[in-house]
C-alpha positions, 0 to 999 in steps of 0.5 A: 112541733111537727104537723102531726101534733098541730091543731090545723093538720088533718092527717086523713088528707095530709093537709094544713088548714091554718090559712085559706086554701090556695088557688091552683090552675091547670088544664082541667080548670081552676080550683082551690087547694089546701097545702099538702104537708108531711107529718114530720114537716113544721112551720112557725104557725104551730099550735098544739092539738086540743084534746078532750082532756085539756078542754075539760081543764 
């Protein structure tokens, strides 16, 4: 049950989108960012990705 198999993980940006983005402030200003995670990270919010095959069942 790692990020790479979770429905909330976007591999193209290595971001977890389970919760709302977090505020971040720097010298360039403020913005909101999704948490960056590695493919082999994990958490207690894991939900398996839904594939077309599973959705059809």
